[in-house]
N, C-alpha and C positions, 0 to 999 in steps of 0.2 A: 623731559619725556615722562618721567615718573608722576610729576604733578599733572600732566595732561591725562594720563591713565586714572589718576585719582579722581580729577574733576569729572571724567566721564562716568566713572562708577558712581560718584555722588549724584549726578543728574539721574542716572538709571534708577537708583534706589529712591530719590525723591519722587520720581514718577510712580513708583510703585506704592509709596507711602500716602500719596494724594488719591489713590485709586479707592473704589468703594469697598473691596476686599483685599486690604494690603498684605494680610498674613499669608493667605493662600498663594497669592502672586509671588511674594518674596520666597516661599518654599519652592515653587515651581522654577523660579529664576535661578536659585542656588543649585538646585538639581541639574538644570541645563548647564550652568557654568561649569559643574563637575565634570559633565560629560564632555564638554568642549576641552576642558583641560587634559583629560585622558587622552583624547584624540590628538592634541597638539604635544603630548609629552611633558606636561608640567609636573607639579609635585605629587599629584594623586597617583601617578603611574607607579611611583615607588612602593605604595601599599599593595598594588595588584602584583608587582614582582615578588614581594616577600609572600604574599598568599600563594603564589605559584610554587615558590621554593618550599614553603611549608608542606603543600600537597605533595610534592615530589618525595621529601624526606619521609613523610607519613607513609606513603606508598612503600619505600624501601624498607622501612621498619616492619611493615606487615610481611614483606618477603623474607627478611632475615629470621623473623619470629617463626614463620613456616618452615624455613630450612632447618632451624634448630630443633624442631619438633620432629621432623622426618629423620634427621641425623640420630636423635635419641632413640627413635624407634628401631632403626637399623643396628644401632650399637647393642641394644638389649638382645636383638637376635643373633648377632655374631659372637658377643662376649663369651657365652656359656660354651660354645663350640671351640673357641680358641683356647679356653682354659683346658677344656677336656683333651685337646690335641697335644698338649705339652706332654702328655704321658707316652706319646709315640716315639719321639726322638730321644728322650732321656736314657732309655736302655742302650740305645747305640752310643750315645756319648760316654757311658760308663764302660762299655766294651771296646769300641774303636778309638774313643778319645776325640777330643776337639783341639787340634794344635794349629792355632793361627800362625805361630812363628815358624812352621815348616819351610825349608827352603827347597823349592821345586822349579823346574824350568818352565812348565806350562800351567799358567794360571788363568782361571776363568772367573770373573766376577759377575755373579748374578745379582743385579740391583732390582729391587722390588719397589714399586711406587704405585701412585694412583692414577686413574685416568682422567679425573676431573680435579679442578682447583679448589679455591676458598676452603682450604683445610690447613692454615698455618704453614709451618716451615717443615713439615715431615718429609717433603719430596726434596727440597733443597739440602736437607740434612743427610739423606741417603745418598744423594750425588756427591756431596762434599766428601763423605767417607770413602765412597767408591773411587773417587779420583785420588784420595790419598793412598789407598791400597794399590791402585794402578802405578802410582809414582814409586812406591816401596818396592814392587815386584817387577819393575821394568829394568832391563839392562841389555848389554850386547849379546849375551847368550840366553836370555829369558824372553819368553813370549807372554803377553798379558792381553786377554781379550774381554769384551763385555757381552753379556746376555742381559737383556732389559726386558722387564715385565712392567708395564705401565707406560701412558702416553706421556706423563710429565717428566719422567726421568729420560725418556728418549729424546724429548725436545731440548733438553739441557746438555746432554751428552754428545748430541750429534753436531754441536757447534764447533767443538774442539777435538773430539775423538771419533769422528765418523769411520775412519779406516779400521778402528779397533772394534767396531760393533760386530759381533759375529751373527747375532740373532735378536730379534726384538719381537715382542708379543704384546697386544693390547686388548682391551675390553675383557679383562678377566672376570670382572664382577657383573657382566651383562646378565649372566645366569646365577643362582644361588651356588656357592662354592661348595664342592664336595671332593672327597679323596680321589675318586675316579677321574675327575677333570683334571686335578693337579697331577696325578700320576701319569696321565697321558702327556701332559706338558713336560714332566721331568724326563719322560722317555724320549721325546722328541729332542730335548736338550742333549741327553746322552748320546744320541745317534748322530747329531750334527756337529759336535764339537769334540776336539781332542784335548784332554786335561790331565794334569797330574794332581791339581787340587782345585776344588770348586769353593769359592768364597761367597757365601749367600748374605747380602746386606739388606737388612729390613729394620723396622721400627717395632720393638716389643712393647706391647700395651702394659701400662702400669695402673693409670686411672684416667679419668676424662680429661684432666688437665696435665697429665704426665705420660710420657713415652721415652724409651731408652733406645737409642741407635744401637743395633746388635749386629755381630758378624759370626756366622757359624761356618766351619771348615769342614768339607767332606773330601776325603782323599781317595785318590784311584786305588784299585786293588793292588797294583804293583807297588806303588808307594807305601801302602799299609804292610805288605809283606816285607818290604825292604826295611821299614822302621821297626817291624816286630823282630827281625833278625838282628837289628843293631842294638836292640834292648830298649831302654828308656821306658816311656809310658806305654808303649804297645808290646813290650816284651812279654807280658802275661798271655798273649794270645796263644803262644806255643805249648801252654799247659792244657789247653782244651783238646779234648778227643773228638775226632770227626767220625761220625757213624754213617753207614751207607757207602755207596760206591762213588761219591764225589770227592774230588780232591780238594786240597786246601785253597788252590787258586779259584776253583769254581764256587766254593763256599763264600771267599772273600768278595767275588764278582757280585753275587746275589746279595750279600749284605751291604755292599756299597751302593748297589741301585736302590734297595729298599730304603736304606738310610737316606739317601738324597731325596727320594719321594715323600718320606716322612717330614724331614726337615723343611722341605718346600711347602708342604701343606700347612705345617704350624707357622711358617714364615708369612705366607700369604693371609692366613686368618689373622695373625697378630697385626700385621700391617694394615688390614682392613679395619680392625678395631681401633687402632691408632688414628686411622683417617677419620672415621666417624666421630671419635672423641675430640679431635682437633678441630673438625668442622663444627661441632656442636658448641665448643668454646669460642670459636672465632665468631659464629653467628650470634652468640650471646653477647659478645663484645661489641659487635656491629649494632645490635639492637639497642644496648645501653648508650652507645654514641649517638645513634639517631635520636634517642630521646633527649639526650643533652643539647643536641644541635636544635632540635624542635623547641626546647625551652628557650633557648637564646634567640631563634627566630620569632617566637611569640612575643618575647620582650621588645625586640626591634619593631614588630608590627605594631604593637600598642603604642609605643613612643611615636612612631612615624604618623599614625593615626591621630594621636592627640596633637602633634604639631601641626598637622593639616586643619584640624578643627579649630585650634588657636589662631592659625593664620586667616582662616575665614572670618572669625569673630572680630579679629582686629580690623580687617578690611571693611566690615560692616560698620563697626564703631567710627572708623576713620571717615567713612563715607557720611555717616550722621552728623559727625562733628563738622565736616566741611559745609554741609548744608546750613548748620546753625551759624557758622562763622559768615 
């Protein structure tokens, strides 16, 4: 069968060589032969597949580079505000303390995540820590609930802890974040959940390539007063004098609400910075990986094209040799 095809190719080429313009006819014949091979799925189709793959990878690389630039722009806009917001909650930590090991009956875990993906492992890290805190604070006489901010944490926690989700909020970053917006969210949380301790889980921004999973604890006024009477870290509260007509309970209530809104504001900004930094790093890695894949595909394309040209030359030479024989 192969010899029959070779003889047929030899007769075709000999007819071309005996014509008045053999070179032009030979070129047109090779071009038509290539088109026929593409249609029937011969070797030439492999180069087309590689070209299509190269085009797809090149388009993906353009998208990832654009997403990196957008993330860098958003990061610069949020980073300064996040650093400035750290001064809001630090005085409360010095006054009321941050006691993650406090043992209370009603715990509420406030998990802060992003609404969009493609930002590395910041969301899975926050969810993992939230599950660990939930496991530590669960028991026969204890109650532990979730308050979720962000679509990604909600999608993960709803699989195995749907009954423990008390409240969920999404699309926090649809509008530019400000203290008024976060204070309204904090007020909604305080009105809809009963708690002895609020444990806020978020990612603290360190650098573009580094973020630290962090947990902040806000105690209820009753627990703060109980801990102050018991001494320990909150024992110094009794040394402060209260001016005006407010009682100690009312002052602690106001301080607890204001502390929670300030910690929430800082946590949301820190997590937004971490999200943009992680997305920027992930898109940079994706762009470099796309470049490496494009280099490999270019090498494959050149090898395939060279092999196709070599095969065509061998067929022409074999046909000419068959004519001479």
